[in-house]
C-alpha positions as CSV (number, residue, x, y, z in Angstrom):
1,X,-26.0,95.6,53.2
2,X,-24.7,98.8,52.9
3,X,-21.1,99.5,51.8
4,X,-20.4,100.2,55.6
5,X,-21.3,96.8,56.4
6,X,-19.7,95.0,53.4
7,X,-16.5,96.6,54.5
8,X,-16.8,95.9,58.1
9,X,-17.7,92.0,56.7
10,X,-14.5,92.0,54.7
11,X,-12.1,92.9,57.2
12,X,-13.5,90.4,59.9
13,X,-13.2,87.5,57.3
14,X,-9.3,89.2,56.3
15,X,-9.0,89.1,60.3
16,X,-9.8,85.7,60.6
17,X,-7.6,84.6,57.9
18,X,-4.3,86.2,59.3
19,X,-5.1,84.7,62.6
20,X,-5.3,81.2,60.7
21,X,-2.4,81.7,58.9
22,X,-0.5,82.8,62.2
23,X,-1.5,79.5,64.1
24,X,-0.6,77.3,61.4
25,X,3.5,79.4,61.3
26,X,3.3,78.8,65.1
27,X,2.4,75.4,65.8
28,X,6.1,74.8,66.7
29,X,5.7,77.5,69.6
30,X,2.8,75.4,71.0
31,X,4.5,72.3,70.7
32,X,7.3,72.4,73.4
33,X,10.1,70.0,72.7
34,X,10.6,67.3,75.8
35,X,13.4,67.8,78.0
36,X,14.6,64.5,78.3
37,X,14.8,63.0,74.5
38,X,12.1,60.1,74.3
39,X,11.3,57.4,71.2
40,X,8.5,57.2,69.9
41,X,7.7,53.5,69.1
42,X,6.1,53.3,65.1
43,X,6.1,49.6,63.7
44,X,5.6,48.8,59.5
45,X,5.5,45.9,57.2
46,X,8.6,45.8,54.7
47,X,7.8,47.5,51.4
48,X,6.0,50.2,53.1
49,X,6.3,53.6,53.0
50,X,6.1,56.0,56.2
51,X,6.4,59.0,57.3
52,X,8.0,60.8,60.7
53,X,7.1,63.9,61.4
54,X,9.5,66.8,63.7
55,X,7.0,67.6,66.0
56,X,9.0,69.8,67.6
57,X,11.7,72.5,67.4
58,X,12.9,75.7,68.5
59,X,11.3,78.8,66.4
60,X,14.8,80.2,65.3
61,X,15.5,76.8,63.6
62,X,14.7,76.9,59.9
63,X,15.7,73.7,58.6
64,X,16.1,70.3,60.3
65,X,18.4,67.7,60.1
66,X,17.2,64.0,60.1
67,X,19.6,61.4,61.6
68,X,19.6,57.3,61.7
69,X,21.5,54.9,63.9
70,X,21.1,51.3,63.8
71,X,21.4,50.9,67.8
72,X,21.3,53.9,70.8
73,X,24.8,55.1,71.2
74,X,26.2,53.5,67.9
75,X,29.2,55.4,66.6
76,X,28.1,55.2,63.0
77,X,25.2,57.7,62.3
78,X,23.7,58.3,58.6
79,X,22.8,62.4,57.8
80,X,19.8,62.3,56.0
81,X,19.5,65.3,54.7
82,X,20.9,67.8,52.3
83,X,21.3,70.4,55.4
84,X,19.0,72.5,54.0
85,X,16.1,70.5,54.9
86,X,14.6,70.6,51.2
87,X,15.5,66.7,49.7
88,X,12.7,65.6,47.7
89,X,12.6,62.5,46.3
90,X,9.8,60.9,44.2
91,X,8.0,57.4,45.6
92,X,8.1,56.4,41.6
93,X,11.7,56.8,41.0
94,X,12.8,54.3,43.8
95,X,13.2,50.9,43.0
96,X,13.4,47.9,45.5
97,X,16.6,47.0,47.4
98,X,18.0,50.5,46.8
99,X,20.0,52.1,49.8
100,X,17.9,54.2,52.3
101,X,20.0,57.6,51.0
102,X,18.3,57.1,47.9
103,X,14.5,56.1,49.3
104,X,14.0,59.3,51.5
105,X,12.5,62.6,51.3
106,X,12.3,65.5,53.9
107,X,9.1,67.6,53.1
108,X,8.4,70.5,55.5
109,X,10.4,69.2,58.2
110,X,9.1,65.7,58.0
111,X,10.8,62.4,56.8
112,X,9.3,60.2,54.2
113,X,11.0,56.7,53.8
114,X,9.9,54.6,50.6
115,X,9.9,51.3,50.2
116,X,11.2,50.7,54.0
117,X,13.1,47.2,54.6
118,X,13.7,45.6,57.6
119,X,17.6,46.9,57.4
120,X,15.8,50.7,57.8
121,X,14.8,49.3,61.5
122,X,16.5,51.6,64.2
123,X,16.2,55.5,65.8
124,X,15.6,58.6,63.8
125,X,16.5,62.2,65.0
126,X,15.2,65.1,64.2
127,X,17.4,68.1,64.8
128,X,19.7,70.9,63.6
129,X,23.3,70.5,61.9
130,X,25.5,71.1,65.2
131,X,23.9,68.1,66.1
132,X,21.1,69.0,68.6
133,X,18.4,66.2,68.8
134,X,14.4,68.1,69.5
135,X,12.6,64.3,68.4
136,X,12.9,60.8,68.0
137,X,11.8,57.6,66.8
138,X,11.9,53.9,67.0
139,X,10.9,52.2,64.2
140,X,10.6,48.7,63.3
141,X,10.1,47.2,60.0
142,X,9.0,43.5,59.8
143,X,9.3,41.4,57.2
144,X,7.3,40.0,55.1
145,X,9.4,36.9,54.3
146,X,7.9,34.6,57.1
147,X,4.2,36.4,57.1
148,X,1.5,33.7,57.6
149,X,-2.0,34.0,56.0
150,X,-5.2,33.0,57.8
151,X,-8.5,32.3,55.6
152,X,-11.5,33.1,57.7
153,X,-13.8,31.5,55.0
154,X,-12.0,28.4,55.8
155,X,-12.7,28.6,59.1
156,X,-9.3,29.6,60.2
157,X,-8.1,31.3,63.4
158,X,-5.2,34.2,64.0
159,X,-2.7,32.8,66.0
160,X,-2.9,32.5,69.7
161,X,-1.5,34.8,72.2
162,X,1.8,33.6,73.8
163,X,3.2,34.1,77.1
164,X,6.6,33.3,78.7
165,X,6.6,34.5,82.1
166,X,5.8,38.1,82.5
167,X,6.2,38.2,78.5
168,X,3.1,38.4,76.6
169,X,3.6,38.0,72.6
170,X,0.8,39.4,70.3
171,X,-0.6,40.3,66.9
172,X,-2.2,43.5,66.3
173,X,-4.0,44.2,63.4
174,X,-4.9,47.1,61.4
175,X,-8.3,48.1,59.7
176,X,-9.8,46.2,57.1
177,X,-9.0,46.9,53.8
178,X,-11.6,47.7,51.0
179,X,-13.1,45.5,49.0
180,X,-10.6,44.6,46.4
181,X,-13.6,44.4,43.7
182,X,-16.4,45.7,42.8
183,X,-19.5,44.1,41.5
184,X,-18.6,40.6,41.4
185,X,-17.0,38.3,44.7
186,X,-14.0,40.0,46.4
187,X,-11.8,39.9,49.3
188,X,-10.4,41.9,51.9
189,X,-7.9,41.8,54.4
190,X,-5.9,43.4,57.6
191,X,-2.1,43.0,58.2
192,X,-1.3,42.2,61.8
193,X,2.1,42.9,63.1
194,X,3.9,41.4,66.4
195,X,3.8,43.6,69.4
196,X,4.6,42.3,72.8
197,X,4.0,43.7,76.8
198,X,7.0,43.1,79.5
199,X,7.6,45.1,82.7
200,X,11.3,44.8,81.4
201,X,11.1,47.3,78.7
202,X,13.5,50.5,78.5
203,X,11.6,53.5,80.3
204,X,13.2,55.9,77.3
205,X,11.0,54.4,74.6
206,X,7.5,56.2,74.8
207,X,4.7,53.3,74.2
208,X,1.1,53.6,73.0
209,X,-0.1,51.5,76.1
210,X,1.7,50.9,79.3
211,X,4.4,48.3,78.5
212,X,3.8,47.9,74.8
213,X,6.3,48.1,72.2
214,X,6.5,46.0,68.5
215,X,8.8,43.1,68.8
216,X,11.6,44.8,66.8
217,X,11.8,47.9,68.9
218,X,15.0,49.0,70.3
219,X,13.1,48.9,73.5
220,X,13.1,44.9,74.0
221,X,16.0,43.6,76.0
222,X,18.0,41.0,73.6
223,X,16.8,37.8,75.5
224,X,13.3,39.0,74.9
225,X,13.7,40.0,71.6
226,X,14.8,36.0,71.1
227,X,11.9,34.7,72.6
228,X,9.4,36.7,70.5
229,X,11.3,36.1,67.2
230,X,9.1,33.5,66.2
231,X,5.8,35.5,66.0
232,X,5.8,36.1,62.3
233,X,3.4,39.0,60.7
234,X,-0.2,37.6,59.5
235,X,-2.5,38.5,57.0
236,X,-6.4,37.9,57.8
237,X,-8.4,37.7,54.7
238,X,-12.3,37.1,54.2
239,X,-14.8,37.5,51.1
240,X,-16.9,40.4,50.7
241,X,-19.2,41.8,47.9
242,X,-19.9,45.4,47.1
243,X,-21.7,47.0,44.1
244,X,-19.7,49.5,41.8
245,X,-20.5,53.1,41.4
246,X,-22.0,54.4,38.7
247,X,-19.5,55.3,35.7
248,X,-20.4,58.0,33.2
249,X,-21.6,56.7,30.0
250,X,-19.3,57.8,26.9
251,X,-20.7,60.2,24.7
252,X,-22.8,59.2,21.9
253,X,-20.2,61.3,19.3
254,X,-17.6,59.0,20.6
255,X,-19.4,56.1,20.1
256,X,-20.4,57.5,16.7
257,X,-17.0,57.8,15.8
258,X,-15.5,54.3,16.8
259,X,-18.7,53.0,14.8
260,X,-17.7,54.6,12.0
261,X,-14.0,53.3,11.8
262,X,-14.7,50.1,12.3
263,X,-15.6,47.4,10.0
264,X,-19.2,47.2,8.7
265,X,-21.4,44.7,11.0
266,X,-18.6,44.6,13.5
267,X,-18.5,45.8,17.0
268,X,-14.9,47.9,18.4
269,X,-13.3,46.7,21.0
270,X,-13.3,49.8,23.4
271,X,-11.2,49.0,26.7
272,X,-12.2,50.0,29.7
273,X,-9.1,50.9,31.0
274,X,-5.8,52.0,29.9
275,X,-3.8,48.8,28.6
276,X,-0.3,48.4,28.0
277,X,1.4,45.5,25.6
278,X,4.2,43.6,27.0
279,X,6.2,41.2,25.4
280,X,7.8,38.3,26.9
281,X,10.4,35.7,26.1
282,X,9.4,31.7,26.8
283,X,10.4,30.5,29.6
284,X,11.5,33.6,31.6
285,X,10.1,35.4,34.8
286,X,7.8,38.3,34.9
287,X,6.8,40.9,37.6
288,X,4.0,42.9,37.1
289,X,2.9,45.7,39.3
290,X,-0.3,47.8,39.6
291,X,-0.1,51.3,39.0
292,X,0.2,53.2,42.2
293,X,-0.3,51.1,44.3
294,X,1.4,50.1,47.8
295,X,1.4,46.9,49.9
296,X,-1.2,48.4,52.6
297,X,-3.4,49.0,49.2
298,X,-6.4,46.6,48.4
299,X,-5.1,45.2,45.0
300,X,-6.5,42.5,43.1
301,X,-5.7,40.5,39.6
302,X,-7.5,39.1,36.7
303,X,-6.4,37.4,33.8
304,X,-8.9,37.9,31.1
305,X,-12.1,36.8,32.6
306,X,-10.2,34.5,35.4
307,X,-10.2,36.2,38.9
308,X,-7.1,35.4,40.7
309,X,-8.0,35.3,44.5
310,X,-5.8,35.3,47.1
311,X,-6.9,32.2,48.7
312,X,-5.4,30.2,45.6
313,X,-2.9,32.6,44.1
314,X,-1.3,34.3,47.4
315,X,2.5,33.5,47.9
316,X,3.2,30.4,50.6
317,X,-0.4,28.9,49.7
318,X,1.4,26.3,47.5
319,X,5.1,26.3,47.0
320,X,4.9,24.7,43.4
321,X,2.8,27.6,41.9
322,X,4.1,29.3,39.2
323,X,2.0,32.2,38.9
324,X,1.5,34.0,42.6
325,X,0.6,37.2,44.4
326,X,3.5,38.4,46.7
327,X,2.5,40.3,49.9
328,X,3.7,43.9,48.3
329,X,0.8,42.9,45.5
330,X,3.1,42.2,42.5
331,X,2.0,39.5,40.3
332,X,4.8,36.8,39.8
333,X,5.0,34.8,36.5
334,X,7.5,32.4,36.5
335,X,8.8,30.9,33.7
336,X,6.8,32.3,31.0
337,X,4.6,29.6,29.1
338,X,2.6,30.0,25.9
339,X,-0.9,29.9,28.0
340,X,0.4,32.8,29.9
341,X,-0.9,34.8,27.1
342,X,-3.9,37.3,27.9
343,X,-4.8,40.6,29.5
344,X,-3.7,40.7,32.9
345,X,-6.5,43.5,34.7
346,X,-5.5,45.4,38.1
347,X,-7.8,46.6,40.7
348,X,-6.5,49.0,42.9
349,X,-9.3,49.8,45.9
350,X,-12.0,48.6,44.5
351,X,-11.8,50.4,40.9
352,X,-10.0,48.6,38.3
353,X,-7.2,50.9,36.6
354,X,-5.3,49.3,34.4
355,X,-4.4,46.4,32.3
356,X,-1.2,44.5,30.9
357,X,-1.7,42.4,27.3
358,X,1.1,40.1,27.9
359,X,2.3,38.2,24.9
360,X,5.0,35.5,24.4
361,X,7.5,34.5,22.2
362,X,10.2,32.1,21.8
363,X,12.3,34.2,19.4
364,X,14.8,37.1,19.6
365,X,17.8,37.7,21.8
366,X,17.0,38.4,25.3
367,X,19.5,41.2,27.4
368,X,21.1,39.1,30.2
369,X,21.1,41.5,33.3
370,X,22.3,40.6,37.1
371,X,19.4,42.4,37.9
372,X,16.9,39.6,37.3
373,X,16.5,37.4,40.2
374,X,16.6,34.2,37.9
375,X,19.6,34.7,36.5
376,X,21.3,35.5,39.9
377,X,19.9,32.2,41.2
378,X,21.5,30.3,38.5
379,X,24.6,31.8,38.9
380,X,24.7,31.5,42.7
381,X,23.4,27.4,42.1
382,X,26.1,27.1,39.6
383,X,28.8,28.4,41.6
384,X,27.8,26.1,44.8
385,X,28.0,23.3,42.5
386,X,31.5,24.3,41.4
387,X,32.8,24.8,44.8
388,X,30.7,21.3,46.0
389,X,33.5,19.5,43.2
390,X,36.3,21.8,44.0
391,X,35.6,20.6,47.9
392,X,35.1,17.1,47.2
393,X,38.4,16.6,44.8
394,X,40.9,18.4,47.5
395,X,39.0,16.2,50.3
396,X,40.0,13.3,48.3
397,X,43.5,14.3,47.4
398,X,43.9,15.3,50.9
399,X,43.1,11.7,52.1
400,X,45.4,10.1,49.3
401,X,48.4,12.4,50.8
402,X,47.8,11.8,54.0
403,X,47.6,7.6,53.3
404,X,50.8,8.1,51.3
405,X,52.5,10.0,53.7
406,X,51.8,7.1,56.8
407,X,51.5,4.5,54.3
408,X,48.5,3.0,55.4
409,X,46.9,3.1,51.8
410,X,46.0,-0.4,50.0
411,X,48.7,-1.1,46.8
412,X,46.1,-1.3,43.9
413,X,48.9,-1.6,41.3
414,X,49.1,-5.0,39.7
């Protein structure tokens, strides 16, 4: 290839690259905004994070503003932006129960909501600071509190579809997750959300299938939503077995160093994953999270060499369980006991990634915090007890006063 041919080739490649950049910049020109604002229906499970792209905007608009309304036409509207369209929030900094205004982020005109809650259900608008809307979503966040688990290995079947006249209520399942463990028997599951089909839906909401939306959609009339309220989300589980990928062997020099620092005749303990130590006070609750895991991920937990399968430890399988796994993939230990000591390993997407060495102590001061759910529950129970005692006390004295006024009480004096 001579110099002239090489020059022509480089010029062609540069032109193609420039063409690609232009195409990326003009993506909004190729996506015209609808003349009449429609709402795209989207459903998620509680504690999930989701992204809402602003699919269209005028070319002269350099920054978008996201708005939120609980109901269409509601007088109360939340503005989810700093009016520059550059709000950034890291998912790791978001805590459970935080207000939506601290759980969202705007990146490249798209709205990201972290750890969504059922209260976040509603209408989301993409527009300008002047209040001009370009694109809108109808978001339905379904609670996992009443979620029903179905174990295929035990011969169980998902809920049957419900029919109420022209209303058809059913469950739409997502894809199967990867096997949560490798090399040993694992589990995989798929999340099912509530959907319905009816000809009485509002035509302003865009549907993936004709007359089909999620059960909590604003397109569903109130009377139909009440009929579908008993259809809870589902979790379908089954066993699986997959081989582990080959890992790189530890270098001989590293093993020689461990052999040197270890005692003669003993083998050093080399953890395969990062281990974090945690000291827990006896009798108090503990919640362990898997690093980087989300509710839609395949997450598994082990205690030392014991596999904590969801068929036995899933929340709701046995209400008397002290150790269980919730639908957000967190491991709960209620009223920590001495036998809870050990290493708890976490699997994510079929790979063991971390561990927590749990120590239990009965000494030391324990800081009281109202963020602890057990402390809040104890305070609520104590307050309810005092209120009941006060109510009984007041009722008795009111009855005595009434009897005294109407002279209907017997005289117990000698």
